[in-house]
MARRO-709393 format. One line per field, with one value per residue: chain; x, y, z of N, C-alpha, C, O in turn. Coordinates in nm, 3 decimals, padded with zeros to 5 digits. Example, Ala and Ser with C-alpha at 12.3 -4.5 7.8 and 13.67 -1.06 7.14 Angstrom:
<sites>
chaine A|A;
n_x 01.319|01.285;
n_y -00.569|-00.225;
n_z 00.780|00.708;
ca_x 01.230|01.367;
ca_y -00.450|-00.106;
ca_z 00.780|00.714;
c_x 01.320|01.290;
c_y -00.330|00.003;
c_z 00.780|00.787;
o_x 01.424|01.341;
o_y -00.332|00.114;
o_z 00.846|00.804;
</sites>
This chain:
<sites>
chaine A|A|A|A|A|A|A|A|A|A|A|A|A|A|A|A|A|A|A|A|A|A|A|A|A|A|A|A|A|A|A|A|A|A|A|A|A|A|A|A|A|A|A|A|A|A|A|A|A|A|A|A|A|A|A|A|A|A|A|A|A|A|A|A|A|A|A|A|A|A|A|A|A|A|A|A|A|A|A|A|A|A|A|A|A|A|A|A|A|A|A|A|A|A|A|A|A|A|A|A|A|A|A|A|A|A|A|A|A|A|A|A|A|A|A|A|A|A|A|A|A|A|A|A|A|A|A|A|A|A|A|A|A|A|A|A|A|A|A|A|A|A|A|A|A|A|A|A|A|A|A|A|A|A|A|A|A|A|A|A|A|A|A|A|A|A|A|A|A|A|A|A|A|A|A|A|A|A|A|A|A|A|A|A|A|A|A|A|A|A|A|A|A|A|A|A|A|A|A|A|A|A|A|A|A|A|A|A|A|A|A|A|A|A|A|A|A|A|A|A|A|A;
n_x 00.085|00.062|00.222|00.065|-00.193|-00.215|-00.206|-00.445|-00.628|-00.585|-00.666|-00.938|-01.011|-00.986|-01.120|-01.012|-00.770|-00.425|-00.453|-00.381|-00.527|-00.482|-00.433|-00.728|-00.906|-01.168|-01.322|-01.646|-01.826|-01.741|-01.832|-02.105|-02.272|-02.513|-02.557|-02.601|-02.444|-02.331|-02.082|-01.998|-01.765|-01.590|-01.682|-01.822|-02.029|-02.042|-01.967|-01.746|-01.723|-01.568|-01.372|-01.231|-00.914|-00.748|-00.962|-00.999|-01.127|-01.471|-01.509|-01.625|-01.475|-01.415|-01.358|-01.325|-01.501|-01.694|-01.802|-01.929|-02.124|-02.275|-02.373|-02.553|-02.743|-02.835|-02.954|-03.183|-03.320|-03.370|-03.580|-03.800|-03.797|-03.613|-03.301|-02.962|-02.780|-02.473|-02.282|-02.028|-01.738|-01.460|-01.216|-00.939|-00.660|-00.550|-00.769|-00.913|-00.729|-00.750|-01.009|-00.959|-00.773|-00.935|-01.133|-01.001|-00.976|-01.147|-01.294|-01.374|-01.656|-01.820|-02.017|-02.188|-02.462|-02.601|-02.505|-02.428|-02.591|-02.667|-02.453|-02.161|-01.854|-01.618|-01.675|-01.673|-01.485|-01.502|-01.767|-01.770|-01.801|-01.589|-01.287|-00.954|-00.909|-01.076|-01.326|-01.386|-01.145|-01.039|-01.163|-01.406|-01.634|-01.933|-02.124|-02.456|-02.776|-03.120|-03.275|-03.565|-03.625|-03.812|-03.862|-03.618|-03.537|-03.426|-03.527|-03.719|-03.543|-03.550|-03.340|-03.065|-02.782|-02.476|-02.542|-02.481|-02.602|-02.873|-03.084|-02.989|-02.946|-02.991|-03.217|-03.482|-03.707|-03.843|-03.903|-04.120|-04.374|-04.331|-04.065|-03.932|-03.987|-03.850|-03.584|-03.558|-03.593|-03.357|-03.164|-03.229|-03.190|-02.915|-02.805|-02.889|-02.739|-02.480|-02.360|-02.273|-02.435|-02.428|-02.512|-02.536|-02.548|-02.760|-02.692|-02.455|-02.254|-02.070|-01.889|-01.923|-01.728|-01.481|-01.203|-00.966|-00.917|-00.739|-00.593|-00.517|-00.565|-00.409|-00.416|-00.504|-00.834|-00.910;
n_y -00.120|00.218|00.507|00.748|00.647|00.481|00.670|00.810|00.606|00.567|00.814|00.811|00.604|00.690|00.942|01.198|01.307|01.306|01.388|01.287|01.202|01.289|01.034|00.901|01.077|01.123|01.131|01.242|01.160|00.908|00.759|00.812|00.879|00.998|01.224|01.566|01.875|02.217|02.400|02.683|02.832|02.794|02.945|03.263|03.329|03.398|03.530|03.691|03.727|03.622|03.342|03.129|03.092|02.781|02.627|02.433|02.237|02.129|01.946|01.739|01.690|01.506|01.389|01.036|00.916|01.122|01.119|00.868|00.913|01.113|00.969|00.805|00.994|01.076|00.841|00.824|01.056|01.006|00.828|00.987|01.121|01.326|01.507|01.556|01.860|01.989|02.271|02.340|02.171|02.005|02.254|02.420|02.564|02.779|02.893|02.993|03.183|03.352|03.454|03.601|03.797|03.933|04.036|04.237|04.437|04.700|04.850|04.677|04.569|04.424|04.217|04.286|04.369|04.135|03.937|04.040|04.265|04.416|04.422|04.575|04.584|04.613|04.490|04.219|04.033|04.056|03.992|03.728|03.622|03.596|03.421|03.330|03.063|02.762|02.516|02.366|02.317|02.105|01.890|01.757|01.905|02.034|02.236|02.264|02.184|02.085|01.938|01.916|01.647|01.611|01.858|01.966|02.176|02.384|02.334|02.574|02.761|03.000|03.181|03.254|03.044|03.116|03.373|03.665|03.738|03.776|03.638|03.395|03.246|02.948|02.924|03.127|03.375|03.500|03.324|03.141|02.892|02.674|02.717|02.691|02.424|02.301|02.365|02.233|01.969|01.923|01.973|01.783|01.540|01.552|01.569|01.326|01.155|01.179|01.435|01.767|02.083|02.442|02.759|02.990|02.944|02.788|02.596|02.466|02.202|01.980|01.681|01.489|01.317|01.386|01.291|01.439|01.650|01.852|01.927|02.127|02.132|02.187|02.111|02.147|02.163|01.946;
n_z 00.000|-00.091|00.055|00.071|00.030|00.250|00.455|00.405|00.458|00.731|00.829|00.775|00.937|01.198|01.420|01.400|01.202|01.274|01.537|01.840|02.127|02.476|02.723|02.858|02.748|02.504|02.177|02.165|01.970|01.907|02.112|02.145|01.877|01.827|01.975|01.944|01.827|01.851|01.793|01.922|01.965|01.760|01.566|01.450|01.604|01.899|02.229|02.193|01.918|01.718|01.591|01.842|02.002|01.970|01.893|01.636|01.483|01.470|01.697|01.957|02.251|02.540|02.880|02.930|03.131|03.148|02.892|02.890|03.083|02.960|02.746|02.880|02.966|02.715|02.623|02.779|02.694|02.422|02.421|02.426|02.193|02.201|02.228|02.342|02.294|02.238|02.327|02.413|02.533|02.637|02.678|02.562|02.746|02.611|02.486|02.702|02.786|02.567|02.606|02.841|02.753|02.570|02.742|02.873|02.691|02.673|02.489|02.294|02.205|02.036|02.038|02.241|02.257|02.197|02.377|02.632|02.726|02.952|03.118|03.225|03.055|03.199|03.432|03.406|03.511|03.797|03.826|03.766|03.514|03.339|03.376|03.481|03.489|03.394|03.447|03.225|03.100|03.228|03.124|03.186|03.195|03.058|02.832|02.751|02.594|02.534|02.253|02.041|01.850|01.653|01.542|01.530|01.691|01.963|02.302|02.480|02.696|02.823|02.816|02.597|02.523|02.689|02.764|02.943|03.242|03.483|03.377|03.292|03.517|03.702|03.868|03.826|03.862|03.661|03.463|03.243|03.305|03.133|03.045|03.289|03.344|03.133|03.193|03.436|03.355|03.204|03.405|03.607|03.472|03.418|03.678|03.793|03.649|03.727|03.724|03.840|03.898|03.840|03.991|03.834|03.558|03.347|03.160|03.222|03.333|03.543|03.573|03.863|03.984|03.850|03.644|03.626|03.831|03.905|03.687|03.410|03.083|02.757|02.491|02.144|01.988|01.749;
ca_x 00.000|00.142|00.219|-00.049|-00.314|-00.217|-00.241|-00.588|-00.699|-00.575|-00.746|-01.078|-01.033|-00.996|-01.211|-00.943|-00.635|-00.317|-00.483|-00.378|-00.574|-00.421|-00.500|-00.844|-00.996|-01.227|-01.417|-01.779|-01.891|-01.702|-01.905|-02.247|-02.279|-02.646|-02.558|-02.577|-02.357|-02.316|-01.960|-02.002|-01.636|-01.516|-01.755|-01.830|-02.147|-02.010|-01.967|-01.636|-01.757|-01.469|-01.327|-01.149|-00.788|-00.750|-01.075|-00.961|-01.236|-01.591|-01.507|-01.657|-01.379|-01.441|-01.298|-01.400|-01.616|-01.797|-01.866|-02.019|-02.238|-02.357|-02.442|-02.666|-02.844|-02.891|-03.039|-03.312|-03.387|-03.412|-03.709|-03.904|-03.763|-03.534|-03.157|-02.869|-02.706|-02.359|-02.223|-01.886|-01.698|-01.321|-01.174|-00.796|-00.623|-00.526|-00.898|-00.941|-00.639|-00.810|-01.119|-00.901|-00.719|-01.049|-01.204|-00.922|-00.987|-01.280|-01.369|-01.414|-01.790|-01.890|-02.133|-02.250|-02.608|-02.655|-02.462|-02.416|-02.644|-02.684|-02.331|-02.048|-01.743|-01.516|-01.721|-01.683|-01.405|-01.557|-01.898|-01.748|-01.828|-01.459|-01.190|-00.827|-00.916|-01.210|-01.346|-01.387|-01.009|-01.008|-01.215|-01.529|-01.741|-02.001|-02.233|-02.547|-02.920|-03.199|-03.350|-03.676|-03.581|-03.919|-03.853|-03.475|-03.526|-03.393|-03.632|-03.712|-03.485|-03.568|-03.229|-02.975|-02.654|-02.368|-02.591|-02.432|-02.708|-02.957|-03.174|-02.927|-02.937|-03.073|-03.344|-03.513|-03.850|-03.904|-03.929|-04.255|-04.386|-04.270|-03.921|-03.885|-03.994|-03.742|-03.458|-03.558|-03.572|-03.214|-03.090|-03.253|-03.124|-02.771|-02.772|-02.909|-02.639|-02.346|-02.306|-02.310|-02.477|-02.393|-02.627|-02.542|-02.561|-02.847|-02.637|-02.320|-02.251|-01.939|-01.894|-01.891|-01.601|-01.400|-01.076|-00.851|-00.967|-00.637|-00.512|-00.574|-00.501|-00.397|-00.409|-00.610|-00.947|-00.901;
ca_y 00.000|00.338|00.589|00.840|00.568|00.437|00.786|00.834|00.501|00.593|00.932|00.769|00.506|00.756|01.056|01.322|01.275|01.382|01.427|01.179|01.260|01.239|00.918|00.937|01.162|01.059|01.205|01.199|01.092|00.767|00.696|00.825|00.966|01.060|01.351|01.675|01.980|02.345|02.453|02.827|02.899|02.782|03.031|03.404|03.345|03.382|03.660|03.772|03.759|03.566|03.210|03.134|03.019|02.641|02.558|02.415|02.159|02.121|01.814|01.736|01.609|01.504|01.274|00.913|00.901|01.220|01.069|00.758|00.972|01.181|00.863|00.763|01.099|01.070|00.723|00.860|01.155|00.950|00.761|01.088|01.190|01.443|01.482|01.657|01.942|02.042|02.394|02.338|02.062|02.036|02.385|02.434|02.682|02.891|02.957|03.070|03.298|03.440|03.523|03.697|03.909|04.009|04.106|04.352|04.541|04.746|04.907|04.570|04.530|04.386|04.130|04.326|04.373|04.000|03.846|04.100|04.401|04.488|04.406|04.656|04.494|04.623|04.414|04.077|03.951|04.055|03.928|03.584|03.576|03.563|03.379|03.283|02.917|02.711|02.373|02.303|02.281|01.976|01.786|01.690|02.004|02.053|02.332|02.192|02.202|01.974|01.972|01.832|01.588|01.623|01.990|02.003|02.306|02.379|02.364|02.711|02.765|03.132|03.266|03.184|02.997|03.212|03.508|03.714|03.810|03.698|03.554|03.264|03.175|02.826|02.959|03.260|03.397|03.555|03.216|03.088|02.756|02.584|02.738|02.632|02.278|02.259|02.372|02.126|01.843|01.912|01.968|01.656|01.432|01.562|01.537|01.184|01.079|01.199|01.569|01.876|02.205|02.566|02.847|03.105|02.908|02.671|02.502|02.427|02.087|01.917|01.547|01.494|01.249|01.408|01.221|01.529|01.766|01.954|01.941|02.215|02.088|02.292|02.062|02.207|02.081|01.924;
ca_z 00.000|-00.098|00.178|00.068|00.047|00.389|00.538|00.387|00.529|00.875|00.859|00.773|01.042|01.327|01.409|01.367|01.154|01.334|01.674|01.939|02.252|02.598|02.782|02.938|02.670|02.386|02.095|02.206|01.857|01.908|02.222|02.109|01.759|01.816|02.047|01.849|01.877|01.781|01.855|01.903|01.974|01.634|01.474|01.486|01.689|02.040|02.295|02.142|01.781|01.626|01.637|01.962|01.994|02.011|01.830|01.496|01.425|01.554|01.760|02.098|02.324|02.684|02.947|02.903|03.220|03.112|02.770|02.926|03.153|02.859|02.671|02.964|02.956|02.580|02.614|02.839|02.612|02.294|02.441|02.408|02.069|02.237|02.220|02.389|02.198|02.314|02.277|02.445|02.623|02.669|02.628|02.592|02.822|02.519|02.463|02.823|02.777|02.467|02.676|02.936|02.676|02.516|02.850|02.914|02.587|02.711|02.377|02.202|02.251|01.913|02.064|02.367|02.248|02.193|02.483|02.766|02.710|03.078|03.198|03.182|03.026|03.303|03.549|03.371|03.601|03.932|03.823|03.748|03.377|03.281|03.478|03.426|03.486|03.364|03.464|03.093|03.062|03.292|03.036|03.228|03.203|02.931|02.817|02.662|02.605|02.480|02.132|01.998|01.723|01.553|01.478|01.534|01.758|02.105|02.398|02.529|02.830|02.883|02.773|02.507|02.577|02.710|02.793|03.071|03.312|03.575|03.299|03.274|03.643|03.701|03.931|03.776|03.882|03.539|03.368|03.232|03.356|03.037|03.051|03.414|03.328|03.044|03.267|03.537|03.285|03.177|03.531|03.676|03.397|03.437|03.817|03.821|03.574|03.780|03.706|03.928|03.830|03.908|04.009|03.744|03.417|03.337|03.061|03.262|03.423|03.560|03.629|04.006|04.009|03.730|03.657|03.627|03.904|03.926|03.565|03.309|02.959|02.657|02.354|02.063|01.947|01.605;
c_x 00.088|00.121|00.096|-00.180|-00.327|-00.258|-00.389|-00.669|-00.699|-00.661|-00.895|-01.109|-01.042|-01.073|-01.141|-00.799|-00.533|-00.341|-00.485|-00.414|-00.495|-00.500|-00.613|-00.942|-01.047|-01.301|-01.556|-01.850|-01.855|-01.771|-02.055|-02.261|-02.414|-02.653|-02.519|-02.491|-02.368|-02.199|-01.951|-01.862|-01.547|-01.575|-01.745|-01.949|-02.112|-01.990|-01.849|-01.663|-01.655|-01.428|-01.224|-01.024|-00.804|-00.863|-01.048|-01.067|-01.352|-01.605|-01.539|-01.561|-01.409|-01.361|-01.385|-01.517|-01.729|-01.873|-01.966|-02.143|-02.331|-02.434|-02.565|-02.779|-02.915|-02.986|-03.178|-03.389|-03.443|-03.546|-03.826|-03.878|-03.696|-03.386|-03.079|-02.811|-02.597|-02.303|-02.072|-01.859|-01.557|-01.283|-01.026|-00.766|-00.598|-00.656|-00.936|-00.855|-00.691|-00.924|-01.064|-00.846|-00.831|-01.116|-01.130|-00.925|-01.129|-01.361|-01.409|-01.547|-01.879|-02.020|-02.208|-02.402|-02.667|-02.624|-02.450|-02.466|-02.650|-02.560|-02.220|-01.926|-01.635|-01.555|-01.721|-01.603|-01.469|-01.696|-01.889|-01.776|-01.700|-01.363|-01.065|-00.819|-01.059|-01.216|-01.348|-01.248|-00.964|-01.073|-01.345|-01.645|-01.800|-02.105|-02.329|-02.692|-02.988|-03.270|-03.461|-03.639|-03.687|-03.908|-03.708|-03.456|-03.495|-03.518|-03.610|-03.664|-03.493|-03.455|-03.141|-02.851|-02.553|-02.416|-02.546|-02.543|-02.789|-03.052|-03.121|-02.914|-03.035|-03.211|-03.374|-03.663|-03.921|-03.939|-04.077|-04.256|-04.317|-04.118|-03.861|-03.884|-03.881|-03.607|-03.448|-03.537|-03.423|-03.135|-03.105|-03.185|-02.973|-02.730|-02.784|-02.810|-02.496|-02.283|-02.350|-02.347|-02.421|-02.515|-02.645|-02.564|-02.642|-02.787|-02.510|-02.323|-02.111|-01.957|-01.846|-01.754|-01.510|-01.260|-00.954|-00.885|-00.866|-00.555|-00.586|-00.497|-00.498|-00.381|-00.525|-00.720|-00.942|-00.925;
c_y 00.125|00.423|00.679|00.766|00.521|00.550|00.816|00.732|00.527|00.711|00.899|00.680|00.568|00.885|01.186|01.294|01.366|01.421|01.303|01.241|01.208|01.120|00.964|01.029|01.086|01.163|01.153|01.123|00.945|00.689|00.699|00.927|01.036|01.195|01.463|01.784|02.105|02.416|02.604|02.890|02.878|02.876|03.178|03.431|03.308|03.521|03.749|03.816|03.715|03.428|03.223|03.047|02.875|02.560|02.549|02.336|02.151|01.981|01.827|01.638|01.620|01.390|01.151|00.893|00.999|01.175|00.959|00.812|01.044|01.081|00.814|00.865|01.091|00.952|00.751|00.957|01.096|00.877|00.856|01.174|01.325|01.406|01.592|01.733|02.014|02.166|02.397|02.225|02.090|02.167|02.404|02.565|02.803|02.963|03.044|03.197|03.401|03.520|03.634|03.819|03.997|04.093|04.232|04.466|04.598|04.804|04.803|04.512|04.489|04.311|04.167|04.318|04.232|03.918|03.908|04.245|04.482|04.482|04.491|04.566|04.499|04.549|04.263|03.987|03.942|03.992|03.777|03.532|03.535|03.529|03.327|03.131|02.875|02.562|02.298|02.249|02.151|01.859|01.720|01.785|02.024|02.164|02.273|02.228|02.077|02.023|01.870|01.777|01.598|01.753|02.039|02.143|02.286|02.403|02.504|02.710|02.904|03.229|03.186|03.138|03.111|03.355|03.549|03.795|03.718|03.605|03.412|03.185|03.057|02.850|03.104|03.280|03.451|03.447|03.182|02.945|02.656|02.596|02.675|02.480|02.227|02.261|02.260|01.989|01.821|01.893|01.832|01.539|01.435|01.524|01.389|01.096|01.121|01.335|01.662|01.997|02.326|02.658|02.945|03.071|02.780|02.562|02.431|02.314|02.025|01.780|01.549|01.434|01.263|01.350|01.312|01.658|01.879|01.984|02.024|02.193|02.202|02.238|02.117|02.109|02.067|01.777;
c_z 00.000|00.026|00.182|00.090|00.191|00.481|00.528|00.463|00.679|00.915|00.862|00.893|01.180|01.308|01.375|01.330|01.221|01.478|01.763|02.072|02.371|02.654|02.873|02.869|02.549|02.304|02.128|02.095|01.852|02.019|02.195|01.997|01.745|01.887|01.951|01.912|01.791|01.848|01.828|01.894|01.851|01.529|01.518|01.578|01.833|02.101|02.256|01.998|01.679|01.677|01.749|01.946|02.044|01.954|01.681|01.419|01.523|01.613|01.908|02.166|02.473|02.747|02.922|02.999|03.188|02.988|02.801|02.998|03.056|02.775|02.749|02.961|02.820|02.564|02.670|02.750|02.482|02.304|02.414|02.284|02.096|02.229|02.292|02.271|02.275|02.245|02.302|02.542|02.671|02.601|02.662|02.667|02.732|02.485|02.583|02.824|02.676|02.529|02.766|02.862|02.622|02.624|02.895|02.811|02.595|02.595|02.273|02.252|02.134|01.941|02.191|02.363|02.256|02.318|02.623|02.766|02.839|03.167|03.140|03.163|03.134|03.431|03.523|03.465|03.739|03.938|03.799|03.609|03.303|03.395|03.410|03.420|03.461|03.389|03.333|03.056|03.128|03.219|03.073|03.251|03.064|02.941|02.715|02.686|02.551|02.355|02.109|01.860|01.614|01.475|01.467|01.593|01.906|02.189|02.452|02.675|02.893|02.858|02.680|02.582|02.581|02.730|02.932|03.138|03.399|03.501|03.282|03.403|03.644|03.759|03.899|03.781|03.758|03.437|03.361|03.288|03.263|03.039|03.178|03.404|03.240|03.115|03.371|03.473|03.259|03.306|03.599|03.605|03.419|03.579|03.846|03.745|03.609|03.764|03.818|03.844|03.903|03.906|03.893|03.597|03.404|03.249|03.107|03.365|03.424|03.624|03.773|04.036|03.887|03.749|03.667|03.703|03.923|03.801|03.461|03.179|02.855|02.515|02.272|02.030|01.795|01.573;
o_x 00.178|00.018|00.029|-00.269|-00.437|-00.337|-00.454|-00.769|-00.802|-00.722|-00.969|-01.221|-01.098|-01.092|-01.206|-00.717|-00.551|-00.253|-00.580|-00.339|-00.446|-00.620|-00.595|-01.050|-00.980|-01.338|-01.580|-01.927|-01.932|-01.769|-02.125|-02.261|-02.429|-02.746|-02.415|-02.468|-02.408|-02.216|-01.902|-01.843|-01.440|-01.525|-01.671|-01.968|-02.147|-01.996|-01.851|-01.630|-01.654|-01.448|-01.142|-01.029|-00.867|-00.862|-01.071|-01.094|-01.334|-01.700|-01.486|-01.566|-01.427|-01.304|-01.505|-01.626|-01.846|-01.995|-02.076|-02.254|-02.453|-02.548|-02.669|-02.896|-03.037|-03.090|-03.278|-03.510|-03.552|-03.618|-03.937|-03.930|-03.718|-03.351|-03.125|-02.794|-02.625|-02.279|-01.996|-01.944|-01.534|-01.312|-00.990|-00.838|-00.622|-00.654|-00.986|-00.902|-00.677|-00.935|-01.116|-00.869|-00.822|-01.152|-01.192|-00.881|-01.221|-01.484|-01.473|-01.549|-01.999|-02.122|-02.286|-02.464|-02.774|-02.707|-02.460|-02.392|-02.640|-02.562|-02.188|-01.899|-01.566|-01.477|-01.764|-01.647|-01.488|-01.737|-01.989|-01.774|-01.704|-01.359|-01.069|-00.731|-01.153|-01.122|-01.316|-01.238|-00.862|-01.043|-01.393|-01.742|-01.728|-02.166|-02.288|-02.726|-02.923|-03.320|-03.452|-03.624|-03.655|-03.941|-03.681|-03.368|-03.532|-03.605|-03.496|-03.734|-03.446|-03.471|-03.142|-02.820|-02.544|-02.338|-02.569|-02.574|-02.777|-03.095|-03.198|-02.875|-03.146|-03.311|-03.300|-03.738|-04.044|-03.999|-04.150|-04.151|-04.251|-04.049|-03.755|-03.791|-03.822|-03.526|-03.342|-03.470|-03.370|-03.049|-03.007|-03.129|-02.912|-02.631|-02.700|-02.797|-02.403|-02.164|-02.452|-02.297|-02.372|-02.608|-02.758|-02.595|-02.596|-02.827|-02.461|-02.385|-02.043|-02.032|-01.741|-01.674|-01.469|-01.203|-00.848|-00.883|-00.906|-00.456|-00.701|-00.381|-00.572|-00.337|-00.635|-00.704|-00.966|-00.921;
o_y 00.137|00.415|00.688|00.815|00.520|00.530|00.845|00.767|00.512|00.710|00.954|00.681|00.507|00.932|01.277|01.260|01.488|01.484|01.226|01.323|01.095|01.109|01.054|01.056|00.997|01.269|01.033|01.031|00.865|00.566|00.601|01.048|01.124|01.272|01.455|01.786|02.099|02.484|02.646|02.988|02.938|02.886|03.212|03.544|03.200|03.620|03.870|03.928|03.765|03.399|03.314|02.940|02.851|02.437|02.645|02.365|02.166|01.908|01.914|01.517|01.730|01.306|01.163|00.857|00.964|01.192|00.957|00.762|01.035|01.106|00.785|00.828|01.099|00.965|00.706|00.943|01.134|00.866|00.812|01.284|01.424|01.288|01.705|01.678|02.091|02.167|02.450|02.187|02.190|02.189|02.405|02.663|02.916|03.083|03.155|03.304|03.521|03.641|03.745|03.932|04.120|04.208|04.324|04.577|04.548|04.806|04.838|04.419|04.516|04.337|04.086|04.266|04.213|03.838|03.837|04.336|04.605|04.532|04.481|04.481|04.400|04.544|04.186|03.877|03.833|03.944|03.706|03.411|03.449|03.599|03.285|03.076|02.943|02.489|02.180|02.148|02.093|01.744|01.634|01.751|02.029|02.184|02.236|02.295|01.975|02.135|01.754|01.853|01.595|01.758|02.140|02.218|02.185|02.482|02.549|02.664|02.923|03.349|03.063|03.187|03.191|03.449|03.476|03.907|03.596|03.504|03.318|03.068|03.067|02.802|03.194|03.210|03.449|03.478|03.194|02.886|02.563|02.495|02.614|02.415|02.122|02.169|02.200|01.904|01.715|01.806|01.773|01.451|01.330|01.454|01.331|00.977|01.101|01.350|01.639|02.014|02.313|02.638|02.978|03.161|02.673|02.446|02.343|02.327|02.019|01.766|01.605|01.495|01.163|01.358|01.267|01.766|01.992|02.058|01.996|02.230|02.299|02.312|02.133|01.987|02.162|01.739;
o_z 00.083|00.093|00.285|00.161|00.247|00.574|00.629|00.525|00.745|01.021|00.944|00.944|01.271|01.196|01.324|01.415|01.226|01.538|01.761|02.126|02.367|02.632|02.955|02.923|02.497|02.355|02.119|02.123|01.798|02.019|02.220|02.021|01.661|01.862|01.885|02.033|01.675|01.948|01.724|01.823|01.842|01.417|01.610|01.624|01.881|02.028|02.282|01.960|01.567|01.795|01.751|01.884|02.147|01.963|01.607|01.303|01.644|01.584|01.976|02.141|02.525|02.677|02.896|02.953|03.198|02.980|02.746|02.977|03.070|02.737|02.690|02.953|02.812|02.498|02.615|02.732|02.438|02.204|02.383|02.271|02.026|02.224|02.301|02.162|02.367|02.124|02.220|02.622|02.739|02.484|02.780|02.652|02.773|02.458|02.565|02.859|02.696|02.507|02.768|02.905|02.628|02.600|02.949|02.840|02.530|02.601|02.173|02.332|02.133|01.877|02.242|02.455|02.315|02.362|02.722|02.803|02.835|03.280|03.022|03.248|03.157|03.526|03.608|03.496|03.792|04.043|03.810|03.587|03.215|03.496|03.294|03.353|03.502|03.355|03.328|02.987|03.089|03.246|02.999|03.317|02.965|03.046|02.605|02.784|02.526|02.350|02.150|01.765|01.495|01.356|01.402|01.550|01.966|02.152|02.468|02.765|03.006|02.879|02.683|02.690|02.488|02.713|03.028|03.096|03.391|03.556|03.260|03.400|03.592|03.706|03.939|03.713|03.750|03.334|03.459|03.314|03.311|03.035|03.174|03.452|03.267|03.099|03.391|03.531|03.289|03.314|03.643|03.669|03.436|03.599|03.915|03.772|03.531|03.788|03.883|03.733|04.016|03.829|03.858|03.518|03.446|03.261|03.036|03.470|03.322|03.721|03.803|04.106|03.828|03.859|03.710|03.643|03.953|03.809|03.427|03.166|02.865|02.426|02.325|02.043|01.722|01.456;
</sites>
């Protein structure tokens, strides 16, 4: 077999040519290909308004235990013609560093109207929206929602993903009954399958017994 043909075969045989993941990490598609995704940080549709450092391909990478837990959540949702949709999973430290650099440039407010209309950019650090470290970089944190497979639309959660404001808090008195039910559905499924939630972001969950609790990785997503 010629070298070029062999290389093509190997690239088809694995999920990402040239990317050998650290031990303990997997491509989620290799564990459950039915889970959908919309990688915002590889696109211009995010709170910065441009692709983020370290996001080269729209691949969902997580720790192996997190992938297995997500597969369990997905199995329950599929019974009702619903599916998980992931916005972000493993996030390299270089991406977090990109967020930090952006937050310090106070006149760069391209996406303010869409993502943080009521928050002054000089308050992003003290408000906790931007940090120098992220649980995502440890490989077992995911940002996600639920979609209706019949219509391929996201369930109404009362705010968009990555919106900076009280509207994104898990408990929000301004929610309609349906929005509250949708958030509770997601939260309960994630909690019963081994994840922890946070108060400020309805979409954010971290595996309780994450395998790398003190390690912040920096390999790119490709």
